[in-house]
C-alpha positions in Angstrom: 0.0 0.0 0.0 1.2 3.5 -0.8 1.2 6.5 1.6 -1.2 8.4 -0.8 -4.7 9.2 0.5 -7.4 6.9 -0.7 -11.0 8.1 -1.2 -13.3 5.7 0.6 -16.5 5.7 2.6 -17.1 5.6 6.4 -18.4 2.3 7.7 -20.8 3.6 10.3 -24.2 5.3 9.9 -26.3 5.6 6.7 -25.1 9.2 6.0 -22.4 7.6 3.9 -19.6 10.2 4.5 -16.6 10.2 2.2 -13.2 9.9 4.0 -9.6 10.3 2.9 -7.5 7.5 4.5 -3.7 7.7 4.5 -1.4 5.0 5.9 0.6 6.4 8.7 3.6 4.1 8.3 3.0 2.3 11.5 0.2 0.0 10.4 -2.6 2.5 11.1 -4.3 5.2 9.2 -4.8 8.9 9.3 -8.5 9.7 8.5 -10.0 13.0 7.4 -13.2 14.0 5.7 -13.4 14.0 1.9 -14.2 17.6 0.9 -15.4 16.4 -2.5 -18.0 13.8 -1.3 -21.6 15.1 -1.7 -22.7 13.6 1.6 -20.4 15.4 4.0 -18.1 17.8 2.0 -15.3 17.1 4.4 -17.2 17.0 7.7 -16.8 13.9 9.9 -18.3 12.9 13.2 -16.3 11.7 16.3 -16.6 8.1 15.2 -15.5 8.8 11.6 -12.6 10.9 12.9 -11.4 8.1 15.1 -11.5 5.4 12.3 -7.7 5.3 12.2 -7.6 4.2 15.8 -9.7 1.1 15.1 -7.7 -0.8 12.4 -5.4 -2.7 14.6 -5.4 -6.4 13.9 -5.0 -7.1 17.7 -7.7 -9.5 18.8 -8.7 -10.2 15.2 -9.8 -13.6 14.0 -7.0 -14.6 11.6 -7.9 -18.2 10.7 -11.0 -20.3 10.4 -12.1 -22.0 13.7 -13.9 -25.3 13.9 -15.0 -25.6 17.6 -12.0 -24.5 19.6 -9.4 -25.4 17.0 -7.9 -23.6 14.0 -8.7 -25.2 10.6 -7.8 -24.7 7.0 -10.2 -22.9 4.7 -10.9 -26.1 2.8 -11.8 -27.9 6.0 -14.1 -25.0 7.2 -15.7 -24.3 3.8 -16.4 -28.0 3.0 -18.0 -28.4 6.5 -20.2 -25.4 6.1 -21.3 -26.5 2.6 -21.9 -30.0 3.8 -24.1 -29.0 6.8 -26.2 -26.6 4.7 -26.6 -29.1 1.8 -27.6 -32.0 4.1 -30.1 -29.8 6.0 -31.7 -28.6 2.8 -31.8 -32.1 1.3 -33.2 -33.8 4.4 -35.5 -31.1 5.8 -36.1 -28.8 2.8 -34.6 -25.5 1.8 -36.5 -23.6 4.5 -34.5 -25.4 7.2 -31.5 -23.2 6.5 -31.1 -19.4 7.0 -28.7 -16.5 6.5 -28.8 -13.6 8.9 -26.7 -10.8 7.3 -25.7 -7.2 8.0 -26.1 -3.6 6.8 -22.3 -3.4 7.2 -21.8 -5.8 4.3 -20.9 -4.2 1.0 -23.5 -4.4 -1.8 -21.5 -7.1 -3.6 -21.4 -9.3 -0.5 -25.1 -8.8 0.0 -25.8 -9.6 -3.7 -24.1 -13.0 -3.7 -25.6 -14.0 -0.3 -29.1 -13.2 -1.6 -28.4 -15.0 -4.9 -27.2 -18.1 -3.1 -30.1 -18.4 -0.7 -33.0 -17.4 -3.0 -31.9 -18.6 -6.3 -29.8 -21.7 -5.6 -30.8 -23.0 -2.2 -34.3 -21.9 -3.0 -35.5 -20.3 0.3 -36.5 -16.8 1.2 -34.7 -17.3 4.6 -32.2 -14.4 4.3 -32.8 -11.5 6.5 -30.7 -8.7 7.8 -30.1 -6.7 10.9 -31.5 -3.8 8.9 -34.8 -5.4 9.8 -34.2 -3.9 13.2 -33.8 -0.3 12.0 -35.7 0.5 8.7 -38.0 -2.3 7.7 -41.0 -0.1 8.6 -39.9 2.5 6.2 -39.6 -0.1 3.4 -43.2 -1.2 4.2 -44.4 2.4 4.3 -42.8 3.3 1.0 -44.1 0.2 -0.7 -47.7 0.8 0.5 -47.6 4.5 -0.5 -45.4 4.6 -3.6 -45.6 1.0 -4.9 -41.9 0.4 -4.3 -39.2 1.2 -1.8 -38.3 4.6 -3.2 -36.6 7.3 -1.0 -37.8 10.5 -2.6 -35.5 12.9 -0.8 -31.9 14.1 -1.1 -29.6 15.6 1.4 -29.7 19.0 -0.3 -33.4 19.1 0.6 -32.4 19.5 4.2 -30.7 22.8 3.3 -33.4 24.0 0.9 -36.3 23.5 3.2 -37.9 26.3 5.2 -39.1 23.8 7.8 -37.3 20.7 8.9 -39.2 18.3 11.2 -37.0 15.8 13.0 -39.1 13.1 14.5 -37.9 10.0 16.3 -34.3 11.0 15.4 -31.6 12.3 17.6 -29.8 13.5 14.5 -27.1 15.4 16.5 -25.8 12.1 17.9 -26.9 9.4 15.4 -26.3 11.3 12.1 -24.1 14.2 13.2 -23.0 15.3 9.7 -26.6 15.7 8.6 -27.2 17.6 11.8 -24.3 19.9 11.0 -25.6 20.5 7.4 -28.9 21.6 8.8 -27.2 23.7 11.5 -25.1 25.4 8.8 -28.1 26.1 6.6 -30.0 27.6 9.6 -27.1 29.8 10.5 -26.9 31.1 7.0 -30.7 31.4 6.8 -32.1 32.1 10.3 -35.7 32.1 9.1 -35.5 28.3 8.6 -37.5 26.6 11.3 -36.6 23.3 13.0 -39.1 21.2 15.0 -38.0 18.2 17.0 -40.6 15.6 18.0 -39.2 13.3 20.7 -40.2 12.2 24.1 -36.7 12.9 25.3 -34.9 16.2 25.3 -31.9 15.2 23.2 -28.8 17.0 21.9 -30.8 17.6 18.7 -33.1 19.9 20.6 -30.3 22.5 20.8 -31.0 23.4 17.2 -34.8 23.4 17.4 -37.2 26.3 17.4 -39.9 23.9 18.9 -39.6 20.7 20.8 -42.7 18.6 21.0 -42.2 16.1 23.8 -45.0 13.7 22.8 -46.0 10.7 24.8 -44.2 7.7 23.5 -46.0 5.8 20.7 -48.4 8.7 19.7 -46.7 9.7 16.4 -49.7 8.6 14.4 -52.1 10.7 16.4 -49.9 13.8 15.9 -49.5 13.4 12.1 -53.2 12.5 11.7 -53.9 15.8 13.4 -51.5 17.5 11.0 -53.4 15.9 8.1 -56.8 17.1 9.4 -55.5 20.6 10.0 -53.9 20.7 6.6 -57.4 20.0 5.1 -59.2 22.3 7.5 -56.9 25.3 6.8 -56.8 24.9 3.0 -53.2 23.6 2.7 -54.1 20.4 0.8 -53.2 20.3 -2.9 -56.5 19.5 -4.6 -55.0 19.2 -8.1 -52.3 16.8 -6.9 -54.9 14.8 -5.0 -57.2 14.5 -8.0 -54.4 13.7 -10.5 -51.8 11.7 -8.5 -53.4 10.2 -5.3 -55.8 7.6 -4.2 -57.2 6.9 -0.8 -57.3 10.6 0.3 -60.9 10.6 1.6 -60.4 7.3 3.6 -57.2 8.5 5.1 -58.7 11.9 6.1 -61.8 10.2 7.5 -59.7 8.0 9.7 -57.5 10.9 10.8 -60.5 12.9 11.8 -61.5 10.1 14.2 -58.1 10.3 16.0 -57.9 11.8 19.5 -54.8 14.0 19.4 -55.0 14.5 23.2 -53.1 11.2 23.6 -49.9 13.0 22.5 -49.8 14.9 25.8 -49.3 18.2 24.0 -51.4 21.2 24.9 -53.5 23.1 22.5 -51.0 25.9 22.1 -48.3 23.5 21.1 -50.6 21.8 18.6 -51.8 25.0 17.1 -48.3 26.4 16.8 -47.0 23.3 15.1 -50.0 22.9 12.7 -49.9 26.6 11.8 -46.2 26.4 11.0 -46.7 23.3 8.8 -49.7 24.8 7.0 -47.9 28.0 6.2 -44.6 26.5 5.1 -44.7 24.8 1.8 -41.0 23.8 1.6 -41.1 21.2 4.4 -39.0 18.1 5.0 -39.8 15.5 7.6 -36.8 13.5 8.7 -37.5 10.3 10.6 -35.5 7.4 12.0 -35.6 4.7 14.7 -38.1 6.4 16.9 -40.6 6.0 14.1 -39.4 2.7 12.7 -38.8 0.7 15.9 -42.4 0.2 16.8 -45.1 -2.4 16.7 -46.9 0.0 14.4 -43.9 1.6 12.7 -45.2 1.2 9.2 -48.4 3.1 10.2 -46.2 5.9 11.6 -44.3 6.1 8.4 -47.5 6.3 6.3 -49.0 8.9 8.7 -46.0 11.1 7.8 -46.1 10.3 4.1 -49.9 11.1 4.1 -49.2 14.6 5.2 -46.7 15.2 2.4 -48.9 13.6 -0.2 -52.0 15.5 0.7 -50.2 18.8 0.6 -48.2 18.0 -2.6 -44.9 18.3 -0.7 -43.1 15.6 -2.5 -41.0 15.4 -5.6 -40.0 19.1 -5.2 -36.8 20.7 -3.9 -36.8 21.2 -0.1 -39.8 18.9 0.3 -40.6 15.4 1.3 -40.6 12.6 3.8 -37.0 11.5 4.4 -35.9 8.3 6.2 -32.3 8.4 7.4 -31.0 4.9 7.8 -29.0 3.6 10.6 -26.3 1.5 8.9 -23.8 2.2 6.2 -25.3 -0.1 3.6 -28.9 -0.6 4.8 -29.9 0.8 1.4 -27.6 -1.5 -0.6 -29.2 -4.4 1.2 -32.6 -3.2 0.3 -31.5 -2.8 -3.3 -30.2 -6.4 -3.7 -33.1 -8.1 -1.9 -31.3 -8.7 1.4 -34.6 -8.6 3.2 -36.6 -11.9 3.5 -39.7 -10.4 1.8 -38.0 -8.9 -1.3 -36.3 -10.0 -4.5 -33.2 -8.3 -6.0 -33.5 -4.8 -7.4 -36.8 -3.9 -5.6 -38.6 -6.8 -7.4 -41.4 -8.5 -5.6 -41.1 -12.0 -4.3 -44.9 -12.5 -4.5 -45.0 -11.7 -8.2 -44.5 -14.8 -10.4 -43.3 -12.7 -13.3 -40.6 -11.1 -11.2 -39.6 -14.5 -9.8 -39.3 -16.1 -13.2 -37.4 -13.1 -14.5 -34.8 -13.2 -11.7 -34.4 -17.0 -11.9 -33.9 -16.8 -15.7 -31.4 -13.9 -15.4 -29.4 -15.9 -12.8 -29.8 -19.1 -14.7 -30.6 -20.5 -11.2 -31.9 -24.0 -10.6 -34.8 -22.7 -8.5 -36.2 -19.5 -6.9 -37.8 -18.8 -3.6 -41.5 -18.8 -4.1 -42.5 -16.9 -1.0 -41.3 -14.6 1.7 -38.7 -16.1 4.1 -38.6 -15.6 7.8 -38.0 -12.1 9.1 -35.5 -11.7 11.8 -37.6 -12.3 15.0 -39.4 -15.2 13.3 -36.1 -16.6 12.0 -34.6 -16.9 15.5 -37.8 -18.3 16.8 -37.5 -21.0 14.2 -33.9 -21.5 15.3 -35.1 -22.1 18.8 -37.9 -24.5 17.8 -35.5 -26.5 15.7 -37.2 -25.7 12.4 -33.9 -24.1 11.2 -31.1 -26.6 11.3 -28.3 -24.5 9.9 -27.8 -20.8 10.4 -25.1 -18.5 9.0 -24.6 -15.1 10.6 -22.5 -12.6 8.7 -21.0 -9.5 10.2 -23.5 -8.9 12.9 -24.1 -9.7 16.6 -27.7 -10.9 17.1 -26.9 -12.5 20.5 -26.8 -8.9 21.7 -28.9 -6.8 19.3 -32.0 -8.9 18.8 -35.0 -8.4 21.1 -35.4 -11.0 23.9 -31.7 -11.5 23.3 -31.2 -14.1 26.0 -33.7 -16.3 24.2 -31.8 -15.8 21.0 -28.6 -16.9 22.7 -30.3 -20.0 23.9 -31.7 -20.7 20.5 -28.3 -20.4 18.8 -26.7 -22.6 21.5 -29.1 -25.4 20.7 -29.1 -25.0 16.9 -27.7 -28.1 15.0 -25.2 -26.0 13.2 -24.2 -22.3 13.4 -21.5 -20.6 11.3 -20.4 -17.0 11.9 -18.3 -14.9 9.6 -16.8 -11.9 11.3 -13.7 -9.9 11.9 -13.7 -11.1 15.5 -14.1 -14.5 17.1 -14.9 -13.1 20.5 -18.3 -11.5 20.0 -21.2 -12.8 22.0 -22.5 -14.4 18.7 -19.2 -15.9 17.6 -18.8 -17.6 20.9 -22.0 -19.6 20.1 -20.8 -20.8 16.7 -19.6 -24.2 15.5 -17.5 -22.6 12.8 -16.2 -19.1 12.8 -14.8 -17.7 9.5 -12.3 -14.7 9.5 -13.7 -11.9 7.3 -12.1 -8.7 6.2 -13.4 -5.3 7.4 -13.4 -1.7 6.6 -10.0 -0.6 5.1 -9.3 -4.0 3.8 -12.2 -4.7 1.3 -13.5 -3.3 -2.0 -17.0 -2.7 -3.1 -19.9 -0.2 -3.0 -22.4 1.1 -0.5 -25.5 3.2 -0.8 -26.4 5.9 1.6 -29.7 7.3 2.8 -30.2 9.5 -0.2 -29.5 6.8 -2.8 -25.9 7.9 -3.4 -23.7 4.9 -4.3 -20.1 5.3 -3.2 -17.0 3.1 -3.3 -15.3 1.5 -0.3 -11.7 0.9 -1.2 -8.9 -1.1 0.4 -6.1 0.8 2.0 -4.6 -1.9 4.3 -3.5 -5.4 3.5 -5.7 -8.4 4.3 -4.6 -9.7 7.6 -3.3 -13.3 7.7 -5.9 -15.8 6.4 -9.0 -13.5 6.4 -11.1 -13.4 3.3 -13.7 -11.0 1.8 -17.3 -11.8 2.5 -18.2 -12.2 -1.1 -15.3 -14.7 -1.6 -16.4 -16.7 1.4 -20.0 -16.9 0.2 -19.0 -17.8 -3.4 -16.6 -20.5 -2.1 -19.4 -22.1 0.0 -21.6 -21.9 -3.1 -19.0 -23.8 -5.1 -18.6 -26.4 -2.4 -22.3 -26.9 -2.5 -22.1 -27.6 -6.2 -23.2 -24.2 -7.6 -20.0 -23.2 -9.3 -21.5 -21.8 -12.5 -23.6 -19.2 -10.7 -20.7 -17.9 -8.6 -17.7 -17.6 -11.0 -16.9 -14.0 -9.8 -13.3 -13.0 -9.7 -13.8 -9.5 -8.1 -16.4 -7.3 -6.6 -16.6 -5.5 -10.0 -17.8 -8.7 -11.6 -20.6 -8.8 -9.1 -21.4 -5.1 -9.4 -21.8 -5.4 -13.2 -24.2 -8.3 -12.8 -26.2 -6.4 -10.2 -26.4 -3.4 -12.5 -27.5 -5.5 -15.4 -30.3 -7.1 -13.4 -31.5 -3.6 -12.4 -32.1 -2.9 -16.0 -34.5 -5.9 -16.1 -36.2 -4.5 -13.0 -36.6 -1.1 -14.6 -38.3 -2.7 -17.7 -40.7 -4.4 -15.2 -41.7 -1.0 -13.9 -39.5 -0.7 -10.8 -37.6 2.4 -9.6 -34.2 0.9 -9.0 -32.0 1.2 -12.1 -28.3 1.4 -12.3 -28.1 -0.4 -15.7 -26.0 2.5 -17.0 -23.2 1.1 -14.9 -23.5 -2.5 -16.2 -20.6 -2.0 -18.6 -18.3 0.0 -16.3 -14.7 -0.7 -17.1 -12.0 -1.7 -14.6 -10.5 1.7 -14.8 -13.8 3.5 -14.4 -14.7 1.4 -11.4 -11.4 2.1 -9.7 -11.9 5.9 -10.1 -15.7 5.8 -9.7 -17.1 8.9 -7.9 -20.2 8.9 -5.8 -23.3 8.7 -8.0 -27.0 8.9 -7.1 -29.3 6.4 -8.8 -31.2 6.0 -11.1 -28.4 5.7 -13.7 -30.2 4.2 -16.7 -28.8 2.7 -19.9 -32.0 3.6 -21.8 -30.6 6.5 -23.7 -31.4 9.5 -21.6 -30.4 10.7 -18.1 -33.3 9.9 -15.8 -34.8 12.5 -13.4 -33.1 11.8 -10.1 -35.8 13.6 -8.2 -38.5 10.9 -8.0 -42.2 11.8 -8.2 -41.6 15.3 -9.6 -44.0 14.3 -12.4 -46.7 13.1 -10.0 -46.2 9.6 -11.2 -45.6 6.7 -8.8 -44.9 2.9 -9.1 -48.3 1.6 -8.3 -50.4 -0.1 -11.0 -52.5 3.0 -11.6 -49.4 5.3 -11.2 -51.0 7.1 -8.2 -49.6 7.3 -4.8 -51.8 5.7 -2.2 -52.7 7.4 1.1 -53.1 4.8 3.8 -55.7 5.2 6.6 -53.8 4.7 9.8 -55.2 4.6 13.3 -53.5 5.5 16.6 -53.3 2.3 18.6 -54.4 2.2 22.2 -51.5 2.9 24.6 -50.8 0.0 26.9 -51.8 0.3 30.5 -49.0 0.6 33.0 -48.8 -2.4 35.2 -48.4 -2.7 39.0 -46.1 -2.3 40.8 -45.2 1.0 39.2 -43.3 0.5 36.0 -41.4 2.6 33.6 -41.4 2.7 29.8 -38.0 1.9 28.5 -36.6 3.8 25.5 -33.5 2.4 23.9 -31.1 4.0 21.5 -27.5 5.1 20.6 -25.0 7.4 22.2 -22.8 9.8 20.4 -19.5 8.1 20.3 -20.3 4.4 20.0 -21.6 2.2 17.2 -23.9 -0.8 17.6 -22.1 -3.4 19.8 -18.8 -1.6 19.8 -16.7 -4.2 18.1 -15.0 -1.4 16.2 -15.6 1.9 18.1 -14.7 0.2 21.4 -11.2 0.0 20.2 -10.8 3.7 20.1 -9.7 5.1 23.6 -11.2 8.5 23.0 -14.6 7.2 22.0 -14.8 5.4 25.3 -14.4 8.5 27.4 -17.7 10.3 26.9 -19.8 7.4 28.4 -17.5 4.6 29.6 -20.1 2.2 30.9 -23.8 1.3 30.4 -26.3 3.7 32.0 -29.9 4.4 32.6 -31.4 7.9 32.3 -34.0 8.5 35.0 -36.0 11.6 35.9 -35.0 13.2 39.3 -38.5 12.8 40.8 -38.5 9.1 39.9 -35.0 8.7 41.3 -36.1 10.3 44.6 -39.1 8.0 44.9 -36.9 4.9 44.3 -34.2 6.1 46.7 -31.6 6.5 43.9 -28.9 9.1 43.6 -26.5 9.9 40.8 -24.1 7.0 40.0 -26.0 4.4 41.9 -26.4 1.1 40.2 -29.9 0.2 39.1 -31.4 -3.3 38.5 -33.8 -3.0 35.5 -36.1 -6.0 35.2 -39.1 -7.4 33.4 -40.4 -10.9 32.5 -37.8 -11.2 29.7 -34.7 -10.5 31.8 -32.8 -8.1 34.0 -29.8 -5.9 33.6 -27.7 -3.6 35.9 -27.0 -0.1 34.7 -25.5 3.1 36.2 -28.1 5.7 37.2 -27.8 9.0 35.3 -30.3 11.3 36.9 -31.5 13.9 34.4 -34.6 15.9 33.5 -34.0 15.3 29.8 -36.1 12.2 30.3 -39.8 12.6 31.4 -41.2 11.1 34.5 -42.3 7.5 34.1 -39.8 7.0 31.3 -36.2 5.7 31.3 -33.6 5.5 28.5 -30.7 3.1 28.1 -28.2 2.8 25.2 -27.9 -0.5 23.3 -24.1 -0.8 22.9 -22.8 -2.9 25.8 -22.3 -6.7 25.3 -21.1 -9.7 27.3 -17.6 -8.7 26.1 -17.7 -5.2 27.5 -19.9 -5.4 30.6 -21.7 -7.9 33.0 -25.5 -8.2 32.9 -25.9 -5.1 30.7 -27.4 -6.4 27.4 -30.3 -4.0 27.2 -32.0 -6.0 24.4 -32.6 -8.8 27.0 -35.5 -6.5 28.2 -37.0 -5.9 24.7 -40.1 -8.0 23.9 -40.1 -9.8 20.6 -43.2 -7.8 19.5 -43.1 -6.8 15.8 -45.0 -4.6 13.4 -47.4 -6.9 11.6 -46.7 -5.2 8.3 -42.9 -4.8 8.4 -41.8 -7.4 10.9 -39.7 -4.8 12.6 -39.3 -5.2 16.4 -40.6 -2.7 18.8 -37.5 -1.7 20.6 -38.8 1.4 22.5 -41.8 0.3 24.5 -40.7 -2.3 27.0 -42.0 -1.8 30.5 -39.6 -2.4 33.3 -39.3 -2.3 37.1 -36.4 -0.5 38.8 -34.7 -1.1 42.1 -31.4 -0.1 43.6 -28.6 -2.7 43.1 -27.4 -3.2 46.7 -23.7 -3.7 46.2 -21.5 -4.0 49.4 -18.6 -2.3 47.6 -17.9 -0.3 44.4 -14.6 -0.2 42.6 -12.7 1.4 39.8 -9.5 -0.1 38.3 -7.0 0.6 35.6 -4.4 -1.9 34.2 -2.1 -2.4 31.3 -3.5 -5.9 30.6 -7.0 -6.6 29.6 -8.8 -7.3 32.9 -10.4 -10.5 34.0 -13.5 -9.6 35.9 -15.9 -11.9 37.7 -17.9 -9.5 39.9 -21.7 -9.1 39.7 -21.2 -5.8 37.9 -18.3 -4.7 35.7 -17.8 -2.6 32.6 -14.5 -2.3 30.8 -13.2 0.2 28.3 -10.0 0.5 26.4 -7.6 3.4 27.2 -4.6 4.7 25.3 -2.2 2.6 27.4 -4.4 0.0 28.9 -7.9 -0.6 30.2 -10.3 0.9 32.8 -12.9 -1.0 34.7 -15.9 -0.1 36.8 -16.8 -2.7 39.4 -19.4 -3.6 42.1 -20.2 -6.8 44.0 -22.5 -8.1 46.7 -19.7 -9.9 48.5 -16.2 -8.9 49.7 -13.1 -10.8 48.5 -11.2 -12.7 51.2 -8.0 -11.1 50.0 -8.1 -7.7 48.2 -4.6 -8.2 46.9 -5.3 -11.6 45.5 -8.5 -10.3 43.9 -6.7 -7.3 42.4 -3.9 -9.5 41.0 -6.4 -11.8 39.3 -8.5 -8.9 38.0 -5.6 -6.9 36.6 -3.4 -9.8 35.5 -0.4 -8.2 37.4 1.8 -11.3 37.8 4.6 -10.6 40.2 4.3 -6.8 40.2 5.1 -5.1 43.5 2.0 -4.1 45.4 1.5 -0.9 47.5 -1.8 -0.5 49.3 -3.9 1.7 51.6 -6.7 -0.2 53.3 -9.2 1.3 55.8 -11.3 -1.7 56.9 -13.6 0.5 59.1 -14.6 2.7 56.1 -14.4 -0.1 53.6 -11.8 1.8 51.5 -9.1 0.0 49.5 -6.5 1.6 47.3 -3.8 -0.6 45.6 -1.1 0.2 43.1 1.0 -2.4 41.3 4.4 -1.6 39.9 6.7 -3.5 37.6 10.1 -1.8 38.0 9.4 1.9 37.9 6.1 1.6 35.9 2.6 1.4 37.1 0.9 -1.6 35.7 -2.4 -1.5 37.6 -4.4 0.2 40.3 -7.6 -0.6 42.2 -9.9 1.8 44.1 -12.7 0.5 46.3 -15.3 2.2 48.5 -18.7 1.6 50.0 -20.2 4.1 47.6 -19.4 4.7 43.9 -15.7 5.6 43.9 -14.7 9.2 43.7 -11.6 9.0 41.6 -10.3 11.1 38.7 -10.7 8.5 35.9 -8.6 10.4 33.5 -5.7 10.9 36.0 -5.7 7.2 36.9 -5.6 6.1 33.3 -2.8 8.6 32.4 -0.5 7.2 35.2 -0.3 3.8 33.6 3.2 3.1 32.3 4.4 6.1 34.3 6.0 6.0 37.7 2.5 6.3 39.1 3.7 7.3 42.6 0.7 9.6 43.2 -1.9 7.2 41.9 -3.2 6.1 45.3 -4.3 9.7 46.0 -6.9 9.2 43.2 -6.4 12.7 41.8 -3.6 14.8 40.4 -1.7 17.2 42.6 -2.8 20.8 42.4 0.0 21.6 39.9 -1.4 19.1 37.5 -4.5 19.7 35.4 -7.1 17.0 35.4 -8.9 17.3 32.1 -12.0 15.6 33.5 -14.6 13.5 31.7 -14.4 13.9 27.9 -16.9 16.2 26.3 -15.4 16.6 22.8 -14.3 13.2 21.5 -13.1 14.6 18.2 -10.3 16.5 20.0 -10.3 14.7 23.3 -11.2 17.8 25.4 -12.4 17.3 29.0 -14.9 19.2 31.0 -12.3 20.7 33.4 -10.3 22.0 30.5 -13.4 23.6 29.1 -14.4 25.2 32.4 -10.9 26.5 33.0 -10.8 28.1 29.5 -14.2 29.7 30.0 -13.0 31.3 33.2 -9.4 32.2 32.2 -10.3 33.6 28.8 -13.7 35.0 29.7 -15.4 33.0 26.9 -19.0 33.9 26.3 -20.0 31.7 23.3 -19.6 28.2 22.0 -17.8 29.6 19.0 -15.2 31.1 21.3 -14.7 27.7 23.0 -14.2 26.1 19.5 -11.7 28.8 18.6 -9.8 28.4 21.9 -9.9 24.6 22.3 -11.1 23.2 19.0 -13.9 21.5 21.0 -17.1 21.6 18.9 -15.4 22.6 15.7 -15.5 19.3 14.0 -18.8 17.2 14.1 -20.5 19.6 16.5 -22.2 16.8 18.4 -20.8 18.2 21.7 -22.0 21.7 21.1 -25.2 21.3 23.2 -23.0 20.1 26.1 -20.6 23.0 25.6 -23.5 25.4 25.6 -24.8 23.9 28.9 -21.3 24.1 30.5 -21.0 27.7 29.3 -24.4 28.7 30.7 -23.7 27.1 34.1 -20.2 28.7 34.3 -21.5 32.1 33.4 -24.3 31.7 36.0 -21.8 30.8 38.7 -19.6 33.7 37.8 -22.5 36.1 37.9 -23.5 34.8 41.4 -20.0 35.4 42.8 
């Protein structure tokens, strides 16, 4: 590999940012934003900025594993092929399944779908994208006739009104948030409305925050529809020429009780008046809409408002789903969902099935939908599925009722996992684990939320015996006897076939068409710039703004408005329970297999937590930093209490990222019921009801060490530091020997121990030195430990003589907990700069410290720190 920069694409959210990656000469990468990429124009979030810190091959799976032993590729592939072939022969093709990932490249996805649906002959391939955007797919297909995303990123900047609903854009899609923030700064008349039960970082940008009751989105948008009609904002020409179902949808909306939203009349009037008077409106929605047992209805309620007012197919207008994963869209395009065929063709349509089978020259074709994710793992548990292949994802943690999923996989006849790591919760349950390449090592394409196809390119060499996903899939296909259908020598071969198939789909009346790229040359593919589909081969450049002509992809070419009803809200059970909302945090991604390797990304929130309102905390006898047991009939977890009024009374919030690798008893998906939307099959991840109680630990601890710790306590959570590891601890029993406990925990070997033990107060402080260097330290107390985490971590590999004090001497600055992960700036550094330099704005903080000057996700926290600091100064 050269030291020149390579244009590639970030592997995290569906924004699809372009990055420039440059080898640093030490096996790592320097990563910056690509100023030419149309998604981000050089911006990156904290996660993208830290990509270069996550490419180490430490702890990577570097050879195939059969059971606990390394194996050759021939041994592993032949075993996988044999098990799948025997299961399909003996029990039928529906006895096998693939569960794949939105982090696969389009070419990987394509061959996996081809193998399952066209050669094995089952629809049993589904994807973790089912957990994040399946309701959008269902809503699009019901309204438009196919899964068409009508919007583009530039619409976010052209709109006069941006509605953000069920989306903490500032943390989950920070670059899109910054594009809106920049547009609003340039044009202050732009209005931003945030609809979310929580007060999130995104609210910092809003002109209006509507804290609706959870699950009442349909009621709110039905009200918006009725107000649009009552106040003359409906587009009667568009309705008569381009829509069906308007009267039915309006009639149903009129029967909706908007009071269930919990909003007062003033809020409702202000919102509806703003909507009615602002033609150029974009509604951005994400997991808060999709992850629901009526998510498809939520999506259609939003679409109904845009259709009725003609706010679609025009610049600065439209409903806009922002996807959670880097290639969720690519998976949708190739048929990676169990209920679709490739290129947006319909698995229920016999003409489509025959066309795809003929194009593939396949021996068979799936004749019906396969099992969607929740049903798939249910079938694994009942023994209906005999062989399961999981690719690049971690369902043992991410699926609802995850403990049942783990049990199902443990009892499955045969499980194979292909992944970068052999230590994930899912890989530990596999009979065979296959080493796959990851970002920076593989070639192919991804599609982002606004239909832009970008290249991912290899910068780093393939480590050891790892192979690309498409190669692994094609090799298994050949071992199964399907050689002719999988004679691909590169991702480009697969891309060309995919593009050619899309031309067939376009002739059958579908939207997805990249046939203009079917003859792309090797040189053109290598230098391929981001391109938004459609890209047709049919002689003229297609209009990339769908629906501008009022034509849709339904049989009558009219969009269909769907009557949607607000479901009854569940009754709270006794004893008093709390509604659990789940989601992401700013600096972590999914189950942290990549982001967890970046020390600075671990510093903002270093352990699993539960947001709880102060009034609820008082009633439960909880204070900040207590541990909380969160329980329901599906399971229980232990989380750190974060007492905050950004969550409403009766509600709690927990992030989804921690796994059995990174914490004990903290897999939040264990609490999520396997309830799904009946239309989309998407799980409802935001409406579990839970009981809370204080976790009565007899001691709490914090530790740092140079070796990866070995924890066995009731509660622990570990995170990687620059020079080692940190560990939060608690337990219900006291060790017989604190030194013996600490040595086992921190893997200190024969290091010299210094200790301070106060038995009466239950306080223990231990430091372990090897020569002159600190290799570990343990702090124990009867309450959550008051120690400077940053200071303790920084003393590793140093002389560490002051570590037992738990904080730096007055001459040393403790930066405090990280606020800005992009530049690793702590809260104490920020507060000191505010006071020393008399800073009065977030912009001045950014100029002085760089904090908040990159992705901007921390700017709401900076504003809060600034406000509190100025208030305290004024009070003095």
